[in-house]
Backbone bond lengths (Angstrom), bond angles and torsions (degrees), N, CA, C in turn:
res aa  C-N    CA-C-N  psi(-1)  N-CA   C-N-CA  omega(-1)  CA-C   N-CA-C  phi
1 X - - - 1.436 - - 1.492 112.56 -
2 X 1.296 118.23 2.17 1.460 115.61 -172.03 1.524 112.69 -64.21
3 X 1.322 113.73 146.86 1.462 121.40 169.45 1.524 105.06 -107.56
4 X 1.312 116.81 112.14 1.458 122.56 -178.13 1.525 107.66 -103.32
5 X 1.310 116.07 116.16 1.460 121.75 -177.26 1.521 107.89 -113.20
6 X 1.327 115.28 116.59 1.456 121.40 -178.79 1.519 108.04 -100.56
7 X 1.308 116.43 123.69 1.460 122.41 172.29 1.524 105.85 -108.95
8 X 1.340 117.02 132.15 1.463 118.93 -176.27 1.517 111.03 -153.08
9 X 1.323 115.16 162.62 1.463 121.20 176.98 1.526 109.13 -70.50
10 X 1.326 116.30 148.47 1.463 121.44 -174.98 1.523 113.20 -64.33
11 X 1.301 118.12 -22.56 1.466 119.74 -179.28 1.525 112.27 -72.94
12 X 1.321 117.92 -8.66 1.463 121.89 177.92 1.522 110.06 -99.56
13 X 1.319 116.36 138.12 1.461 122.50 177.78 1.530 109.27 -75.48
14 X 1.312 116.94 124.34 1.458 121.77 -177.67 1.515 115.29 -71.05
15 X 1.328 118.11 -28.01 1.474 120.48 -176.36 1.529 113.16 -58.87
16 X 1.346 119.59 -50.87 1.464 118.26 178.28 1.530 112.69 -64.98
17 X 1.317 116.68 -29.93 1.461 119.87 177.46 1.527 110.30 -65.69
18 X 1.323 116.54 -44.55 1.469 121.18 179.39 1.532 110.01 -60.59
19 X 1.327 116.83 -46.60 1.469 120.69 -179.79 1.528 111.09 -62.95
20 X 1.314 116.56 -40.12 1.454 121.43 -178.37 1.527 111.91 -67.47
21 X 1.320 116.95 -44.19 1.465 120.86 179.00 1.519 110.22 -65.96
22 X 1.328 117.19 -40.67 1.462 120.15 176.90 1.522 110.28 -58.69
23 X 1.335 116.90 -47.35 1.467 121.54 -179.10 1.525 110.87 -61.66
24 X 1.323 117.02 -40.58 1.461 120.18 179.16 1.516 112.58 -65.89
25 X 1.317 117.28 -42.67 1.466 120.70 177.84 1.524 110.43 -64.57
26 X 1.324 116.38 -41.74 1.468 120.64 179.34 1.524 110.94 -63.42
27 X 1.324 116.36 -44.68 1.468 120.57 -177.11 1.526 112.47 -67.59
28 X 1.321 117.83 -19.24 1.465 120.04 179.48 1.527 111.37 -62.35
29 X 1.324 117.43 -23.71 1.452 121.49 -179.87 1.517 114.26 76.99
30 X 1.315 117.41 11.21 1.468 120.94 -176.96 1.522 113.79 -94.22
31 X 1.333 116.76 -5.47 1.469 120.24 -173.49 1.522 109.82 -129.23
32 X 1.326 117.08 -176.96 1.460 121.43 -178.92 1.533 110.19 -53.72
33 X 1.319 116.97 139.14 1.475 122.11 -174.84 1.526 113.18 -60.26
34 X 1.342 117.14 -28.19 1.474 119.72 -179.84 1.530 112.08 -94.56
35 X 1.328 117.02 -1.79 1.453 121.12 176.83 1.515 115.75 78.82
36 X 1.318 117.70 8.76 1.469 119.93 -175.18 1.526 113.34 -64.48
37 X 1.317 117.35 -17.41 1.464 119.54 -179.83 1.532 112.94 -99.24
38 X 1.318 117.79 3.31 1.467 121.86 -178.94 1.526 109.02 -93.93
39 X 1.316 116.05 124.65 1.470 121.80 179.65 1.520 108.05 -116.42
40 X 1.329 116.75 128.99 1.466 121.65 -177.72 1.520 108.85 -132.30
41 X 1.324 116.28 136.64 1.457 120.96 175.73 1.520 108.64 -146.92
42 X 1.333 115.23 157.15 1.470 118.51 -179.44 1.517 110.73 -126.55
43 X 1.315 113.76 149.93 1.458 122.51 177.13 1.526 106.84 -128.85
44 X 1.332 116.45 120.18 1.464 120.85 178.63 1.524 109.85 -93.68
45 X 1.319 115.65 135.44 1.460 121.47 179.91 1.518 110.19 -109.10
46 X 1.310 115.42 129.60 1.458 121.82 176.93 1.526 110.14 -92.46
47 X 1.304 116.52 -35.46 1.461 121.62 -176.38 1.524 109.38 -108.45
48 X 1.330 116.78 111.96 1.459 122.20 -178.32 1.525 109.52 -167.43
49 X 1.302 116.18 164.92 1.467 123.65 170.04 1.516 107.90 -133.21
50 X 1.293 116.74 144.70 1.461 122.09 172.93 1.524 105.98 -121.18
51 X 1.320 115.29 82.69 1.462 120.37 -169.85 1.520 107.87 82.50
52 X 1.319 117.99 -148.65 1.463 119.50 -177.97 1.529 113.89 -76.72
53 X 1.332 117.46 -8.54 1.460 121.24 -178.01 1.526 110.47 -125.53
54 X 1.300 114.30 171.64 1.459 121.00 177.40 1.527 107.75 -99.00
55 X 1.318 116.58 111.93 1.463 121.87 178.33 1.516 109.52 -126.71
56 X 1.316 116.20 156.45 1.467 119.80 179.63 1.524 111.20 -64.34
57 X 1.328 115.20 143.11 1.461 120.44 178.50 1.517 110.43 -147.01
58 X 1.324 114.43 155.26 1.459 123.27 170.34 1.521 106.16 -137.66
59 X 1.324 116.41 124.02 1.461 121.13 174.40 1.517 107.58 -126.06
60 X 1.330 115.98 126.13 1.464 121.49 -179.21 1.520 108.92 -113.86
61 X 1.322 115.35 126.48 1.457 121.86 171.48 1.519 106.92 -107.04
62 X 1.322 116.41 122.13 1.461 121.64 178.44 1.519 106.87 -108.71
63 X 1.327 115.59 110.90 1.463 121.01 -179.34 1.522 108.93 -96.54
64 X 1.342 115.61 122.99 1.464 121.41 -178.96 1.529 109.36 -129.92
65 X 1.327 115.92 154.32 1.461 119.59 176.37 1.523 109.57 -62.72
66 X 1.310 116.39 141.14 1.461 121.81 -179.02 1.529 110.54 -59.84
67 X 1.328 114.37 155.66 1.461 119.85 177.12 1.519 113.69 121.14
68 X 1.318 118.11 -11.51 1.475 120.99 177.52 1.527 109.89 -77.45
69 X 1.308 115.65 151.09 1.463 120.30 178.55 1.531 109.82 -78.36
70 X 1.331 116.74 159.77 1.463 119.42 174.93 1.540 111.80 -56.79
71 X 1.313 116.69 -35.60 1.474 120.65 179.08 1.529 111.11 -65.28
72 X 1.326 117.84 -41.88 1.462 121.34 178.12 1.526 110.76 -64.71
73 X 1.320 116.93 -39.37 1.465 120.85 178.25 1.525 110.70 -65.46
74 X 1.329 116.63 -37.86 1.455 120.33 178.41 1.526 110.65 -67.16
75 X 1.319 117.58 -41.57 1.468 121.57 176.66 1.526 109.67 -58.48
76 X 1.322 116.97 -44.58 1.456 122.11 -179.58 1.529 111.57 -63.05
77 X 1.326 117.44 -50.44 1.465 119.69 -178.09 1.524 111.25 -64.70
78 X 1.318 117.65 -39.44 1.467 120.43 179.82 1.527 111.72 -68.94
79 X 1.319 117.64 -36.00 1.463 121.17 178.18 1.526 110.88 -65.99
80 X 1.320 116.56 -45.05 1.470 120.59 178.28 1.526 110.00 -63.48
81 X 1.324 116.90 -45.00 1.459 120.88 -179.64 1.527 111.33 -62.57
82 X 1.323 117.61 -42.20 1.473 121.23 179.62 1.529 110.83 -60.94
83 X 1.317 117.05 -39.83 1.468 119.72 178.63 1.527 111.35 -69.34
84 X 1.306 117.65 -37.06 1.466 120.08 176.18 1.528 111.07 -64.27
85 X 1.318 116.96 -38.67 1.461 120.97 -179.64 1.529 111.99 -63.37
86 X 1.312 117.69 -27.28 1.471 121.49 178.51 1.527 111.80 -65.46
87 X 1.324 117.37 -19.42 1.462 120.65 179.96 1.523 111.92 -74.05
88 X 1.328 117.15 -11.45 1.464 123.28 176.85 1.532 112.43 49.65
89 X 1.286 115.20 73.67 1.467 122.90 177.26 1.532 108.00 -110.93
90 X 1.333 118.19 84.38 1.470 120.23 -178.15 1.530 111.63 -58.19
91 X 1.324 115.32 138.12 1.455 120.51 177.91 1.513 114.83 75.75
92 X 1.315 117.16 3.92 1.460 121.66 -178.91 1.530 109.04 -95.50
93 X 1.315 116.30 129.60 1.459 121.03 176.48 1.531 109.02 -77.29
94 X 1.329 116.73 125.90 1.464 122.33 178.77 1.523 108.91 -118.06
95 X 1.322 116.77 124.92 1.459 120.92 177.13 1.527 110.20 -137.57
96 X 1.339 115.14 148.35 1.463 121.79 179.43 1.520 107.98 -138.04
97 X 1.325 116.40 135.20 1.464 120.29 173.36 1.519 109.06 -132.67
98 X 1.313 115.80 146.90 1.457 122.14 176.48 1.525 107.20 -110.79
99 X 1.329 116.15 128.38 1.458 122.67 -175.27 1.526 109.11 -124.35
100 X 1.321 115.74 134.26 1.468 120.86 177.45 1.518 111.65 -77.42
101 X 1.331 115.44 139.67 1.461 123.04 169.08 1.527 106.38 -101.19
102 X 1.296 117.04 129.92 1.460 121.58 179.56 1.522 109.57 -65.82
103 X 1.317 116.97 119.04 1.480 121.38 -178.61 1.518 112.26 -60.32
104 X 1.335 117.13 -36.95 1.464 121.02 -175.04 1.529 112.12 -66.84
105 X 1.336 117.44 -27.77 1.459 119.50 -176.58 1.532 113.44 -106.23
106 X 1.318 117.98 -2.95 1.463 121.60 -178.68 1.522 110.15 -80.12
107 X 1.324 116.40 132.59 1.469 121.71 177.64 1.517 108.52 -129.81
108 X 1.334 116.49 147.56 1.454 120.26 -176.90 1.529 109.59 -150.08
109 X 1.329 115.04 141.22 1.453 122.03 173.50 1.516 106.80 -134.27
110 X 1.302 118.01 131.71 1.465 121.42 174.22 1.513 107.91 -116.34
111 X 1.284 114.42 145.66 1.446 115.73 -176.54 1.425 114.19 -146.03
């Protein structure tokens, strides 16, 4: 069920990032084996600073329903990060965070 939101600098192609994050979430073993419940999207930013200069960055927020252990969240973030590192983007800042979605307030409709 994760919602994986990739924020990145515009000079980076979002397609390989989306594929990489999907693969990392899938490999974590925390979701459906075929990945049908994994949702990934990217947002490219043109206007940003990374410190005093403009440098390439990728930040992934993985939103999951509450109830996972800290160990499971660490496995997920490390798996996503490891897949991003395979893209070999020298000098690019890579960060991943896992955020809980409150089960009581989450609503979903599929159609």
